[in-house]
N, C-alpha and C positions, 0 to 999 in steps of 0.2 A: 077170508078175503079173496075175492076172485079178480084176477088181473085180465084186462082186455087189451087187444091190439090198439095201438094209437095213443094209449094213455102213458103218462110219464112212468118210467121204471122207478120203483122205490129206491131212493138213495140210501146208502149205508156206508159205514166205516167199520172195517174189520182189519185183522192183521194177516199179512202174507206169511210164507214159509220162514222168512227171516225175522219176523216180529215187527216189520214195518207197516204202518197204517196204509190201508188201501181204501180210497173213497171213490165210489162209483162216479160221482159227478166230476171227478178229476179227468175222466175220460171223454168229456163232452168234446165234440168235434171229430170223434172217432167212432167207428162201429164196434160194438162189443159183443162177444160171444160169452155169455155168463152161463156156465153149465154146472148144475148141481148133480153130485154123484154120491153114492152111499159111503164108500170106504176105500182108502188107499190100499193098494196091493192085493185086491181081490180080482178074480178072473175077468169079470165084466168091466170093472172100473179100469183095470190095466189095459184091456183091449180098447176101450174108449179113449183113454189118454194117449195110447200109442198111435191110434188112428189120427188123432188131432196132431200129434207130434209129426207123424209121417207126411201130413198134408199142411204143416204149419206155414211153409213158404207160400203155398197157394192161398191160404187164408189171409196171411199178411199182405200179399200182393193184391188181394181183393179189398184191403182196407180194414180187416178185422183185427182186434186185440182179443186174445183168448184168456179168460179167467175161469179157473175151476174152483169149486167151493164144496167143502164137505165138513162134517163135524170133527174131523181128525185134528190132532195137535199140530203145531208148527213143526215139531221134530219129525213126526210121521210124514208130513209133507216133504220135508228136506230129504228124507230117505227115499221116498217115492220118486221124487225128481231125479235124485242121483242115480238110482237103480235103472230108471227108464229114460234118462237123458231128456227130460221134458224141457222144452224151450219157453214155457209160459208160466205165469204166476198161479200159485194155488193159495186159496184163502182159507183160513181156519175159522170155523163157526161153531166152536165148542158149545156155546150157550144157545145155539140154534136161533138166534135173534134174526139173522138174515133169512134163514129158512122160513121163519114166521112171516116176514114181509112178502115173501114170494110163494107162500102156501105150499112148500115142498116137504114139510115134516108132517107125515100123516100115518094113520093106522094102516099097516100092511099085513098080508098073510103069506106064510111060507110053510109048506109041509104041515098044514093044519094048525099052525100056531099064529097068533096075532101079536103084533108088536109095533111100536112106533119107529119110523125110520124115514130116510130120505127117499122121496120119489124122484127118480132120475128124470130131470127136465132141463131143457136148454132154452134160454131166453136170448133172442137176438135184439139188441138195442141199437137204434139208429144214432146218427151223429148229434141229434138234438136231445138225446136221452129218453126217447119214447120207445115203447115196445113195438117192434116191427114184426116179430114172429115168436111163437112159443111152440117148441117141439116137445111133445109129450110122449110120443112113441119113438124113443131114441134107439137107433140101431148102432150098438156099440162098435161094431167092426166097420161101419160105413158112415160114421157120424159126420165127417167133414163134407161128404157129398150131400147130406141132408141140409147142411148149412148153406153151401154154395149152390 
């Protein structure tokens, strides 16, 4: 499924780091940064999360709510948040159902090996729940600047 700008962002319900349900449509009226990343506590994902953390006030001042999502468990998310003092919600997508909606679970290559994994992608969703921007070439250390 290919997503295009202006179309409604696919709604979903999944669980946050504490096991609480998170429904995308509950954020209507707010701008949402929905960022898909491969794995907690890896160098690139940590750099990305810390860049969003360091610029969180600027993002919230601009009206954004930040939601990170990966296939990690709720427990791994809790540890990642605690270790890096992350001020935003992380969503667990162990069954990759949300990844399927956003077409971010794909065949990847690394060091000559092919495997299925998360393609690092950020979706900016406007107050009406429509896709405003899709960032496919994420700069992990400068991600907040790409959003704002």
